[in-house]
C-alpha positions in Angstrom: 163.7 371.3 136.4 163.4 367.6 137.1 166.2 367.9 139.6 164.5 370.8 141.4 161.2 368.9 141.7 163.1 365.9 143.1 164.8 368.1 145.7 161.4 369.6 146.7 159.8 366.2 147.1 162.7 365.0 149.1 162.5 368.1 151.3 158.8 367.6 151.8 159.3 364.0 152.8 162.0 364.9 155.3 159.8 367.6 156.9 156.9 365.2 157.1 159.1 362.7 158.7 160.3 365.2 161.3 156.7 366.1 162.2 155.8 362.4 162.4 158.8 361.7 164.7 157.9 364.7 166.9 154.3 363.5 167.2 155.5 360.0 168.0 157.6 361.3 170.9 154.8 363.4 172.5 154.0 362.1 176.0 150.5 360.9 176.8 148.2 362.5 179.2 147.6 360.3 182.3 144.4 360.1 184.4 144.5 359.1 188.0 141.1 358.0 189.1 140.5 356.9 192.7 137.9 354.1 193.0 134.8 355.6 194.7 133.7 354.1 198.0 130.4 352.3 198.4 127.2 354.3 198.8 123.6 353.8 200.0 120.5 354.8 198.0 119.5 358.2 199.4 123.0 359.4 200.0 123.9 362.9 198.8 125.9 363.4 195.6 129.3 361.7 195.7 132.5 363.6 194.9 135.0 361.9 192.5 138.8 362.2 193.1 140.5 362.5 189.7 143.7 364.2 188.7 145.6 364.4 185.3 149.0 365.6 184.2 147.5 367.6 181.3 144.3 368.4 179.5 140.7 368.2 180.9 139.2 364.9 182.1 135.6 364.2 181.4 133.5 361.5 183.2 130.4 359.8 181.9 128.3 357.0 183.3 127.3 353.8 181.4 124.5 353.0 183.9 122.2 356.0 183.7 119.4 354.4 185.6 121.7 353.9 188.6 123.7 357.1 188.6 124.3 360.3 186.6 126.8 363.1 186.6 125.5 366.1 188.5 128.7 368.1 187.9 132.1 367.6 186.3 133.3 365.5 189.3 130.0 364.8 191.1 127.8 361.7 190.9 124.1 361.7 191.7 122.8 358.4 193.1 119.6 357.4 191.3 119.1 353.8 192.3 120.6 350.7 194.0 123.1 348.7 191.9 126.5 349.1 190.4 127.4 352.6 189.1 129.9 352.4 186.2 132.0 355.4 185.3 134.5 356.1 182.4 137.0 359.0 182.5 138.5 360.3 179.2 141.0 363.0 178.4 141.7 364.2 174.8 145.1 365.6 175.7 146.6 368.9 174.5 148.9 370.1 171.7 151.8 368.8 173.9 150.2 365.6 175.2 148.5 362.7 173.4 145.1 361.6 174.6 145.0 359.6 177.8 144.0 356.0 178.0 140.4 355.9 179.3 140.0 354.7 182.9 136.9 352.9 184.1 135.8 352.6 187.7 132.7 351.3 189.4 131.2 351.3 192.9 128.2 349.6 194.6 125.1 351.5 195.7 123.4 349.4 198.3 119.7 349.4 199.0 118.5 351.7 201.8 117.0 350.4 205.1 113.3 349.8 205.3 111.0 349.9 208.4 107.4 349.1 209.3 105.1 350.4 212.0 101.7 348.9 212.8 98.9 350.5 214.8 97.3 349.1 217.9 94.0 347.2 218.0 93.6 346.5 221.7 89.8 347.0 221.6 89.4 343.8 219.7 87.0 341.4 221.6 84.1 339.2 220.9 81.9 342.2 221.6 83.9 344.3 219.1 85.2 341.6 216.7 86.5 343.7 213.9 89.4 346.2 213.9 91.1 348.0 211.0 94.9 348.2 211.2 97.0 350.9 209.7 100.6 350.5 208.8 103.4 352.7 207.6 106.5 351.7 205.7 109.5 353.3 204.2 108.9 351.6 200.8 107.2 348.6 199.3 104.0 347.0 200.3 103.2 345.8 203.8 101.3 342.5 204.2 99.5 341.4 207.3 99.0 337.9 208.4 97.7 336.1 211.5 100.1 333.9 213.5 97.1 332.6 215.6 94.6 331.7 212.9 92.3 329.8 215.4 91.9 332.9 217.5 91.8 335.7 214.9 92.1 336.1 211.2 93.1 339.0 209.0 91.9 340.1 205.5 93.8 342.9 203.9 94.1 345.5 206.7 91.2 344.2 208.9 91.5 341.7 211.7 88.6 339.6 213.0 88.2 338.0 216.4 87.2 334.3 216.3 87.4 333.3 220.0 88.9 334.2 223.3 92.7 334.0 223.4 95.9 335.7 222.3 95.8 337.2 218.8 99.1 337.9 217.1 99.3 339.8 213.8 102.5 339.9 211.8 103.5 342.6 209.4 106.0 341.8 206.6 107.4 343.9 203.8 109.7 342.5 201.0 111.1 345.9 200.1 111.5 347.3 196.7 114.1 348.0 194.0 115.9 350.5 196.2 114.9 349.4 199.7 115.8 346.3 201.7 113.1 344.0 203.1 111.9 345.4 206.4 112.3 343.5 209.7 109.0 341.9 210.4 106.8 343.5 213.2 104.3 341.6 215.4 101.6 343.0 217.6 99.5 340.9 220.0 96.2 341.5 221.9 94.3 339.3 224.3 90.8 338.7 223.0 88.2 338.6 225.7 84.4 338.6 225.7 84.5 342.4 226.1 87.2 345.0 226.2 87.7 348.0 228.4 89.2 349.9 225.4 86.6 351.5 223.2 87.1 351.2 219.5 87.6 354.5 217.6 84.4 356.1 216.6 83.8 356.1 212.9 83.8 359.4 211.2 80.2 360.4 210.3 80.6 363.9 209.0 80.1 366.6 208.4 81.3 365.9 204.8 82.6 368.6 202.5 82.1 368.2 198.8 84.2 370.3 196.5 83.4 370.8 192.8 86.7 371.1 191.0 85.2 372.5 187.7 82.2 374.7 187.3 80.6 375.3 184.0 77.3 375.2 182.2 77.2 371.4 182.2 77.1 371.1 186.0 75.2 374.3 187.0 71.5 374.9 187.1 70.0 377.6 184.8 67.1 379.7 185.9 
């Protein structure tokens, strides 16, 4: 009996050794991951180029505020910065897990632009003008380059004396947009102007009550 048990134990060890040897000789899955090209904030989803010799490769991002996976091999651009990606593959019954592969690419800030309205009616007779601006992103700030001729407060420019008035619009951009190229607009301030200022809107006004109930209605 002791001899039989010894033979069984030896057989079990031998079989285990064979399985271990076979497992040790299994090839590993291999991931080929092409480094993505640069992108710009606002670009469409980017396709990833990944191949493997076995198994299924999964990609995750370690910078979720910058980019996210919108599909198995598609990246959605969420913000400017560095998008970091890691590809893994668990292998198969015939292939050991692949070594993880990490790649990253830069997402640049998008261009920014400013426009500024005209104010050519500004004169000593009409010494105040409100300027409107548009911008892709960020906050546009107005300043006077000719402070002895005109001054600006917020979005209003005021004539001081006859001369050339130059207003500069600047915008430092935002987290995802570049600083905008500065824009200047000039007018010659005279005693009067042949250009009439825009007429202020005086009505009719429309008032809409959003909610109607017993608290804001009149009872008979």
